[in-house]
N, C-alpha and C positions, 0 to 999 in steps of 0.2 A: 504493500500499500504506499502511496506517495505521502510526502510530508503534508501536502495540502489536504489529502483525505483524512489522515490522522488528526490534523487540527480540526477539521470539520466534525469528525466524530466526537472529539473532546468538547467542542462547543455545544453540540447537541446534548451530550450527557450533562454538561454544566448547566445548560438551559433547563433540562428536565429537573435537575436537582434544585435549581433556583425556584422553579415553579412549585415543587413540593415543599420547599422551605417556606415560601410565601403562604402556601395553603395551611401549613402547620401553624403559622403565626396568626392567620386571619380567621381560620375556621374554628369550629367547636371541638375539633379532634383532640388537641392538646389538653384542653380543659376537661373533656370527657375522660381522657386517659388518667389525668391527675386525680380526678374524682373517683374513678374506678380503683386506683391504687389506694387512695385514702380509705375508702369504704371497705375494700377487701382486706387490707392489712389490719385495719382497726377491728374488723369482725374476727379475724383470725386471732389477733393478740388479746382480744377480750376474753377468750376462753380457750387458751392453748391446751388445756387438759383434754379437750375433745379430740385432738388430732396429733398430740405429741408422741403417741406410741410408735409412729413410723411414717415412712414415706407415702404408703398407700392411703393411710387415714388422712394425711395432709391433702393428697390429690382429691380424695372423695369430699372432704370438707370444703375445699375450694370450689368444687363443682356444686356442692349444696348451696353455697353462698351466691350462686348464680340467680337464686331467687331474688336477690337484691340487684346484682350487677347486670343481668340481662335486661330488666326494665330500664335501668339507667342508660345502657347503650342504645336501646330503642328510642328513648326520649331524646338522647343527644343527636341521634340521626334525624329524628323528626325536626328538631330545632334547626339543624344545619340545612335540612331539606327545603325549608321555607326562605332561604337566604335570597334567592333571586326575586321572589315575590316581595320580600321586605325591602330590597334595594331597587325594586322596579326596573330591572334590567333584562327581564325575560325577552321582551320584543327586540331589544338591541342585540342580544346574543343570537337570536334566531336569524338575524340578517348576515351573520358572519359565515364565511365559507367552511369553517371547520364543523364537523358533525358534532351532534350533541354528545355522543358517546365519548369522543375524544376530549371534549370540554370537561366532562365530569370525572375523568380518570383521576386527576390530582385529588379531588375531594374524597372520592371513594377509596383511593389508595391510602390517603392520609388517615381516614377513619379506621380502615382495616389494620394498618401497621400499628398505629398508636394504641388501639384497644387490645390487640393481640399482645403487644409488648407489656401493656399494663397488667394483663392477666398473668403473664410470666413473671413480671416483677413481684406481684403479690405472692405467687408460689415460691419464688426465690426467697422472699422474706420469711416464709414458713420454713424453708430448707435451712436457712441460717439459724433458726431456733433449735432444730433437732439434729443438725449435722454431726454433732459430737456424741450423740447418744443412739441414733437410729442406725444400726449396723446393717440391717437387711434392706436391700434396695432392689425391688422388682422393676428392673429398668424398663422393660417393654410395656408392662401394664401402666406404670406410672407415666411414661411418655405419651402413651395413647390417650389415657384419661385427661391429662393436662392439655394436650393438643386439641382434643375435641371440645374442651371447655373454652379455649381461646377461639376456636372456629365458631362456636355458637355466639360469642360476642360480636364477631364480624357479621354474622347473619342478621343479628338483632339490629346493628347499626345500619346496614344496607337496607333492610326492610323499613327502618325508621326514616331513612332518607326519602324513600319512595312515598311513604305516608305523608311526610312533611311537605313534599312537592305537590301532592294531589290535594291535600287539605291544609293550605298554608295559613291557618288561623293561629293567633297567639296562644290559644288554649290547647292546640293540638299536642304539643310536646308533653305537658303535664298529664293530659288526658291519656295519651298512649303509654306513659310511664305507669300510671295506675292500672290501666288495662293490662299491661305487660305482667305486673305482679299477679293479677288475678289469673291470667292466661297460664303462666308458668305453674302456679300453685294448683289450679284446678286440673291442668293436664296431667299433673303428677299423681293426683289422688282420685280423680273421677273416671279417667279412661281405663279400659282394660289394661292389665299389666303389660302385655306385649306391645300394645299401641303406645302406652305411655313411655315405655323404654325406647321406642323408635322416634318419638317426637319431643319428649321433655328433657331439657338439659340437666334437670335435678333428680330425675327418677333413679332410684337405686343408689343415690349418693349419700344417704344418711348412714353413718357407720355405727353398727351395733357392737362390733367386737374387732379386735386387731387383725384377725385373719381374713376379714371381708375384702372383697375386691369388686371390680366391675368387669364382667366378661368382655373379651375383645370383640365378640360377635355383636354384643349389644352396643359397644362403642362404634363399631362399623356401621350398624344401622342408623344410629344417631348422626354420625358424620355424613352419611348420604342425605338424610333429611335436612341437615343444616346447610350443606353445600347447595342443595336444591333451593332452599329458602333464600340463601344469599344471592344466587343467580336470578331468582325471581325479583328480589328487591332491586338488584342492579338494572335489570331490564325495565322494570316499572319506573325507576328513577330516570332512565334514558328515554322512555317512551313518549311519544306525542300522538294523541288520538286513541280512540277506544279500541280500534283493531289491534294496535301494537300492545296496548295494556292487557287485552284479552289473551293475546299470544304469550305474554310474559308469564301467565299463570301455568303454562304447560310444564316448565321445569319443576315447579314445586309439586304438581300433581304426579308427575313421573317419579320424582324423588320419594315422595311418600309411599307410592306403590312399591318401589324397589326396597325401601326400608322395611315395609311391612312383610315383604317376602324374605328378606335376610334375617330379620330379628328372630331369636329363638322363642319357643313357646313354653319351655320348661320354667315353672314358677320359681324354683330355687336358683336357676341361672339368671333369671330376670331380677330377682329381688335381693337375694343374699348369697351370692356365690362365694366360695372359700378358696383361698390360695393355699394349695396343699404344701407348698414349700415353706410358706410362712408359719405353717402349723407344725412343721417337723421339730422334734425335740433336740435340744443341745444340753448335754449333761456334764456334771462334774466328773473328774477322773478318779476321784477317791470316794470312799464310802463314809457315811451313808449317802446314797446317790440323790442328788437334787437335779431336776431337769426343768427347763423352760423351753417355750417355743422359740424358733429361730428369730421371730420378729421381736422377742423380748430378751434376746441373748445378752444384751447389755446390763440387765439387772441380776444376772446369775450370781455375781460376787456378793452383791448386797443381800440377796435373798438366802444364800446358802446357810450362813450362821443362824439365821432366824428359823429357817425350816428345820435345821438339825436340832435346835433347842426344843422345838415341838416334838420331833421324833424321840428325843431323849426322854421327854415326859411320857410319851406313849409306850416307851420301852419297858415301863413298869408292868405292863400287861403281857401275859404270855401270848406268843404268836402275833405280836403287834407289827404293824407295817414298818418297813425299814427303808422306804424311799418316798420322796415327795416329787410329784410331777405337776406341772401346770395343767389345769383342765383345758384340754383342747378337743376332746372326743365328742363333745356335745355340739360342736359347730360343723355341720356338714359331713358327719361320719355315721356309718352304720355299725360301728364297733360294738360288740357285745362283750361285757367283762363280768367277772365274778365280783361279789361284794367283798371277798377276802382275797384279793390278788396281791397283797403285800405292798400296795402303793396308796398313798394319800394324795388326793388331787385337790388343788386349791386354785383360786382365781388370782391372776396377776393384774395389778392396776398400775397405770402410769401416772406420774405426777406431771406438773406443768412443764417440766424440762425433759420429759421422756424417761426419767429414772423410776425407781421403785416407788410407787405411791402407797400411802397408808401402811408403812412397815409395821406399825404397832398391831395390825390385825393378823399378821402372818402366823405368829406362834399360836394364837387362839384358833385360827382357822385350820391349822395343822392338826390340833388335838380335838377340835370340835367333832362331835359325833363319834368319838373314840376311834377314829380311823376307819369307820364303816361308811361306805358310799351310800348315798341316798338311793333307794329303790322305789320307783313309782308304784310297783306292785304291792309293796308293804305299807300298811297303814298303822304301824305300831309305834311311830315315833312319839316320844314324850319329851318335849322341850325342856321342861323343868328338871327332870331326872338326868337327861343327857348333859345339860349345862352344869348341874351340881357335880356329876362325875368328871366332867372336863376340868373344872376348876379345882377339884380335889387332886387331879393329876398335876395341875399347874401350881398347886400349893398357894392359891390365893382366893379371896372371896369372889363369888360370882358377880358379874356386872350385867346390866342390860345390854343387849346386842346393839341397841341404838347408839351406845357410846363406843362401840368397838368396830362394827362393820359399817362402812360408809353407805351401802345400799339399803340398810335398814332404817327406816324413818319412824316407825311406830311398832310397838308390841304391847301386849296386855301386861300391865305392871305386875299382875299376880304371878306371871311366869317367873320373874326374877325373885319375887318374895318367896315362892315355893322352892326355887333353886337354892336360895340362901339357907332356908330351913333344912333342906336335905343335906346340903353341904356341911352345916354345923353338926348334923346327926352323924355324918361320916367322920368328922374330925374327932368326935367323942369316942369313936370305936378304936380298938387296937388296930394298928396299921394292916396286920394280916387279914383281919375281918373286913375292914373297909375295902382293901384291894380285892378280896373275894367277891364282895357285892358289886364293885365296879366291873370286875371281869364277867360276872354273871349277867350284868346289864349288856355288856358288849356281845356276849354269846347269844343273848336273846335277840339283839339287833340283827346279828348274822343269820339267825334261824327264823327271822321274821315272826318271832313269838311275842306274846303279851309281856309288856314291861311293868305292868301294874305291881307296885309294892316291892319291887326287887331291891331298891336301895334302902328301903325301910326294914328289910328282913322278912317281909311277909309274902314275897313271891317265890315262884319256883326257881331253884338254882341248880 
């Protein structure tokens, strides 16, 4: 290429960059992006305990907050879309030789780039919070879920541009913002699960546990519908006349059809899929064995001494469990296990920084239930007796579980009163007799037998 050709290419590139720079300064794109970052990061940092467990919970929570960000992008697009009407230059631009599509490229490009970058900056702020604690990184799923979230903001902005141009009233932007909140919310909860997964950017994004993910097939279906919506918004923004606007609806109809074909129908895949790798156990090298899921591997060192303290208390009972595992089998698993498999299973909670949350509950939860797993087929549990036996093993007076377990907000005060009474009665006995009664209670739990009166010495042993 000649020097003149190179110079010409550079001038064109420089001109394009200059046009986009002007558009960034004069349009609503930069303001919308800054607002998106402020709202998104503010929402994340307001409750980091909801997502600090790992990268996937962060990606899903960011998607959940699209309930706020998607309407903001829609309203920003609508505000920008009425600019020509506001400036009264529509007729002037119509007389220029450049096509309308070429004229709108800077504004649609600016809106797309700034909002996508804003979403990524919000996610990066979350990563900065957990990068030192979250060791498990599901790269593919995290990238896909985040990319689809950014794509959905672009679709919202471009649709807003079209609405703002077609309805250039001052009230349009706030009205479509409110409508956007209702649209996103209702589409997530009112539509059938398969259809909601295909069209709602927040469906399936509420995280109930640390092993949860969003299936890539669901993300693929949503990406199709968002791309189709973005194309329709672009064509509507560029269209003049009812024929062009009618034709602009074709991409979104085709996209919704394709998304409906691609999206899975399995309810568990749509609503609460589990990442099997995140659920894999990572264990201590020495005994007694303590294991946590891969997504919680960073808390193993902090958990181990607490779990072993609980095992030491349980060791007073013959045949007591000799290992502690994080409870993972209840999430997307058909595992069938014995009530006496030698393992105590406990929940792991994350604190605001992704470390071990509520460590004071670990010892109690290890000993709680005397190491016998809960069986839905048995209806013989006696909270007061089990708590009295648990605290006898721990050698301290029973407390209300409201004070110990964060998920317990209320219990019958009589349970604690009865537990304290039974505990005192055990303390008054010789250690051998008290241990025999606690052992009998545990044997009855394992046998799914009646627990009545065992700690008081009146039941079968």
